[in-house]
VEXVO-595609 format. One line per field, with one value per residue (C-alpha): x, y, z; residue number from 0. Coordinates in steps of 0.001 Angstrom, whole numbers, plus 524288, in hexadecimal, padded with zeros to 5 digits. Layout:
u	(X ...)
v	(Y ...)
w	(Z ...)
n	(NUM ...)
***
This chain:
u	(470BD 46A93 45E2B 456B2 459BC 4560A 448E5 4469F 449DA 440D9 43614 43784 4372C 42A60 4250A 4275C 42224 415DD 414D7 415E1 40B86 4027D 40401 40078 3F44F 3F0D8 3F27B 3E976 3DF64 3E072 3DF07 3D533 3CBFB 3CE55 3D121 3C734 3BC65 3C04C 3C140 3C6B5 3CC0A 3D520 3E3D9 3EB85 3E396 3D734 3DD6F 3E313 3D5D1 3CF85 3DA35 3D9CA 3CB3F 3CC7C 3D937 3DCF6 3E96B 3F022 3EE29 3FBAA 4028D 3FA74 3FCBB 40B54 40C2C 4036F 409B7 41794 41493 40F08 41B29 4243E 41D73 41CE5 42BBE 42CB5 421AB 4220D 4301C 436E3 43456 425A4 4243E 42D49 42415 41AC2 424D0 4235D 414AC 413B1 41C03 416BF 407E3 40628 40E0B 404C5 3F8E8 3FDE0 400AB 3F3F6 3EB32 3E544 3E0EF 3D33D 3CF50 3CFED 3C7E9 3BDE1 3B599 3A9C8 3A5D5 39A95 3A40E 3A8D8 3A738 3AEBD 3B926 3BA31 3BAE3 3C4FB 3CCF6 3CCAF 3D1EC 3DCF2 3E029 3E037 3E8AD 3F2C9 3F2E8 3F3CF 3FE4F 4069F 4063C 4092D 41552 41AA0 417B6 40E97 40740 40925 3FF94 3F477 3F8FC 405DB 3FEA4 3F76D 40426 40A64 3FEE0 3FF30 40D72 40C20 3FEEB 3FD1A 3EFE5 3EBAB 3F02F 3E349 3DB51 3E373 3E2C7 3D3F4 3D253 3DABA 3D3AD 3C667 3C9DC 3CE04 3C115 3B95F 3C04C 3BC56 3AE1C 3AE7B 3B54F 3AF6C 3A36C 39FD8 39FC3 3AE07 3B249 3A9C4 3B01E 3BCE6 3B94A 3B65C 3C3DE 3CA24 3C2D0 3C596 3D3F1 3D5D3 3D01B 3D827 3E4DA 3E2DE 3E0EA 3ED0C 3F595 3F054 3EC6E 3DFDC 3DE51 3DFDA 3DEEF 3D5C8 3DA23 3D0C5 3D023 3C731 3C1A7 3BA4F 3B6E1 3BA33 3C84F 3CDF5 3C32A 3C570 3D408 3D278 3C976 3D2F5 3DEF9 3D9CB 3CE48 3D342 3E1FA 3E5B2 3EDB5 3E849 3EDBD 3E79F 3E9CE 3E345 3DA5B 3D2E4 3C439 3BDB2 3B183 3B7E4 3C418 3CC66 3D582 3D059 3D634 3D51A 3D849 3DEDD 3E04D 3E31C 3DCA6 3DB41 3CF63 3C9DD 3C864 3C10D 3B365 3B8CD 3BE62 3B2CD 3A8AC 3B0AD 3B365 3A51B 3A0ED 3AA3F 3A686 39A78 39E6D 3AC10 3B180 3BBBF 3C14E 3C5F6 3CFB0 3D6EC 3E4D5 3EDE2 3FA8B 3FE25 40BEA 4119A 409CC 402D3)
v	(3CAAE 3C965 3D103 3C3FA 3C092 3CDF4 3CCEE 3BFB6 3C4A6 3D063 3C78F 3BEC9 3CA20 3CEB8 3C0D6 3BFAB 3CD4A 3C9B4 3BD4F 3C49F 3CE17 3C349 3BC4F 3C8DB 3CA07 3BC21 3BE47 3CA79 3C229 3B7D6 3C112 3CA93 3C143 3B283 3B163 3BB9A 3B590 3A75B 3A4BE 396F9 396A1 38B09 38AD8 38E6C 39AF4 392E8 3898A 394A1 39B4F 38E4B 38BAF 399B0 39817 38A9F 38BB1 39A45 396EC 3A2C3 3A27E 3A7C5 39E05 39293 396BD 397DB 38A6D 3834A 388F4 38738 378C0 37672 37D18 373E9 3680F 36EBD 36F61 360D7 35D57 367D9 36C0C 378D3 37F57 37DB0 380B8 38C59 395C4 39619 3988E 3A78B 3A7A6 39DB4 3A663 3B3FB 3B0D4 3ACBD 3B8BF 3C1A9 3BA8C 3BCFF 3CBBA 3CE70 3C6EB 3D31D 3D85C 3D224 3DC92 3E6E6 3DEF0 3E7C9 3DC2E 3D85B 3CA3E 3CA97 3CCC3 3BE9B 3BB9B 3C83E 3C44C 3B6C6 3BC35 3C666 3BCBF 3B2E6 3BD09 3C09F 3B223 3AF33 3BAE2 3B71A 3A876 3AB37 3B5B0 3AD7F 3A28D 3AB41 3B10D 3A377 3A136 39872 39B2F 38D4E 386E4 37DDF 37E78 37886 36D30 36B06 36B24 3615F 35842 35978 3557E 34A21 34469 34AA4 350B0 35D1A 3693E 3703F 364F8 363BD 3720D 371C2 366EA 36D3E 37A7C 37383 36D40 37AD4 3809F 375A1 377CD 38625 38227 37B88 386AF 392C6 38E21 38C35 39A9E 39CE9 3912B 39505 3A26E 39B57 3940B 3A168 3A658 399AA 39A8B 3A8EE 3A7DF 39C88 3A42E 3B03B 3A854 3A1C4 3AECF 3B40E 3A853 3A676 3B451 3B840 3B1A7 3BB24 3B08A 3A555 398F2 3929B 38475 38444 37877 37CB1 37773 384AB 3849C 38D2A 397FC 397D7 39921 3A3C6 3AB25 3AA20 3AD95 3B821 3BDF3 3BD01 3BD39 3B208 3A5C8 397B0 38A47 37E71 37060 36367 35D7D 350E8 35152 346E4 3468F 34430 33DF1 34682 351B4 35F67 36CF5 375C3 38414 38A78 398DE 3A24E 3AF77 3BB4D 3BA9D 3C6CE 3BF14 3B407 3B77F 3BB4F 3AD9F 3A621 3ADBD 3AD37 39E90 39B8F 3A30C 39AF7 38DC8 38CEC 37F56 3832C 37D75 384E5 384BC 3916B 39286 39D94 39FA0 3A58E 3A550 3A5CA 3A42C 3A2B0 3A264 398B9)
w	(E7409 E669C E6275 E618E E6F6C E7452 E6D66 E7360 E8104 E7F62 E7A24 E860E E8F58 E8954 E8992 E9861 E9AAA E938A E9B6F EA821 EA3D7 E9FAB EAC7D EB381 EAB16 EAE22 EBCBA EBBAA EB4CD EBF4C ECAD0 EC48D EBDE8 EBFCA ECEA1 ED3E9 ECBB9 ECE2B EBF90 EBDC9 EB00A EB1E0 EB2FC EBF27 EC0B1 EC280 ECC23 ED41E ED520 ED9D1 EE40B EE8E2 EEB78 EF1F8 EF966 EF8D6 EF17E EEBDB EDD2F ED97D EE1F7 EDCD0 ECE6E ED08A ED751 ECD5A EC147 EC685 EC9FA EBC52 EB67C EBDE4 EB873 EAAFF EAAD5 EAC17 EA2DF E9886 E99DD E9C9D E8F9F E8FCB E9E55 E9FD3 E982F EA3B7 EAE88 EAE95 EADF8 EB8F1 EC1D1 EBE3B EBD8B ECBB4 ED02F EC875 ECDE5 EDB90 ED9D6 ED2B3 EDBBD EE166 ED457 ED51D EDECD ED3E1 ECA5F EC33F EBEE0 EC70B ECA1D EC079 EB57B EB66A EA7DA EA448 EADDE EA7AF E9A0B E9D48 EA543 E9A01 E9067 E9983 E9C28 E8D83 E8A82 E94BA E90CE E8289 E837E E8CCE E832C E7778 E7DDE E809E E8ED6 E96E4 EA35C EA813 EB18D EAC96 E9E5F EA263 EA8EA E9C3A E948B E9E0E E9CF2 E8E57 E8E02 E9783 E92DF E8598 E89AC E827A E8946 E8667 E8BD8 E9826 E9A62 E982F EA260 EACA8 EAB26 EAB32 EB814 EBDB6 EB8AA EBEB0 ECBC2 ECA87 EC916 ED668 EDD23 ED712 ECFC2 EC18C EBD9A EC12E EB8F3 EAD39 EAE02 EADE3 EA1A2 E9B5A E9F12 E99B7 E8CDF E8A84 E8E9C E852F E79ED E7CEA E7EC1 E71A6 E6B08 E7170 E6E03 E5FEC E5D43 E569C E497A E3E50 E33A9 E3019 E2A22 E201C E1B89 E0F7E E0867 DFC0E DEEA3 DE8C0 DECAF DE213 DE3C1 DF29D DF104 DE725 DF053 DFC11 DF436 DEB0A DF27E E005D DFD53 E05D1 E02EF E02F5 E04E7 DFE02 E02BB E0159 E0C17 E0D31 E09C6 E124A E0927 DFC20 E027D DF95D DFAEC DF916 DF9F3 E05B9 E063B E1233 E13E6 E1EF2 E1E93 E2759 E3036 E2995 E1D11 E238E E1E61 E1107 E0F13 E14E2 E0D34 E0092 E015F E0431 DF81E DEFE4 DF612 DFEA2 E02E9 E06FF E1378 E1B8F E294D E2F79 E3A97 E4152 E3C76 E46C1 E3F63 E310F E2C38 E1E73 E1225 E097C)
n	(0 1 2 3 4 5 6 7 8 9 10 11 12 13 14 15 16 17 18 19 20 21 22 23 24 25 26 27 28 29 30 31 32 33 34 35 36 37 38 39 40 41 42 43 44 45 46 47 48 49 50 51 52 53 54 55 56 57 58 59 60 61 62 63 64 65 66 67 68 69 70 71 72 73 74 75 76 77 78 79 80 81 82 83 84 85 86 87 88 89 90 91 92 93 94 95 96 97 98 99 100 101 102 103 104 105 106 107 108 109 110 111 112 113 114 115 116 117 118 119 120 121 122 123 124 125 126 127 128 129 130 131 132 133 134 135 136 137 138 139 140 141 142 143 144 145 146 147 148 149 150 151 152 153 154 155 156 157 158 159 160 161 162 163 164 165 166 167 168 169 170 171 172 173 174 175 176 177 178 179 180 181 182 183 184 185 186 187 188 189 190 191 192 193 194 195 196 197 198 199 200 201 202 203 204 205 206 207 208 209 210 211 212 213 214 215 216 217 218 219 220 221 222 223 224 225 226 227 228 229 230 231 232 233 234 235 236 237 238 239 240 241 242 243 244 245 246 247 248 249 250 251 252 253 254 255 256 257 258 259 260 261 262 263 264 265 266 267 268 269 270 271 272 273 274 275 276 277 278 279 280 281 282 283)
***
């Protein structure tokens, strides 16, 4: 066996070990924070908590049946390649939910700590979701429904997911009251932010698009004073209906104020747009 194959096998072993650990953490989060406090944050977890309250259906059993059913349809609609990444998580997560179901009895957080519970649960959820995506797996469930609807009807995955989770949250209002669903929104919001940061990383660079009448002075300031490269290209000016030059540069976040203050001193009427830059490759 070649060294490259060995590295690939070892890498996959660590990926699956990480997935198992993440599913265990997700199950702890479910049984320690979400389920005992009736936090409806959408997805299969939210549905399982509602059905447990209404019909005493075992959450682990429901999650396994629901996600497995969605997976079967996903194989036909999305294909084997896109669906297979969720198989392991779908099988392991309900198992961990079942074996950790008694953990809520050792919870050290009191009922009046509901906001703290929501924040902490959102952080854990976001960490799990983001890391699972980053290592190349999927948790399946509601997101696969959104993907199937997107393929069949060309609806936005984000919008479909939002509608489905909104319906689940609304059902939670009728079953548990408004406060429980509001807490669920907090969990959803925080988990989305954390997941994005995990997937994209924390931006260490800023990308500037600069329009100025003092192009040469601004270029000289960026290149000579700050020591960063620039790219100059032509853009349309809707006022004069002519082409004008725009300057683009990517700088470390630590130099953000140096650049903005320096450019404003050169041209007080300067116009620029700043965005986070998560990846920078090559040179210009």
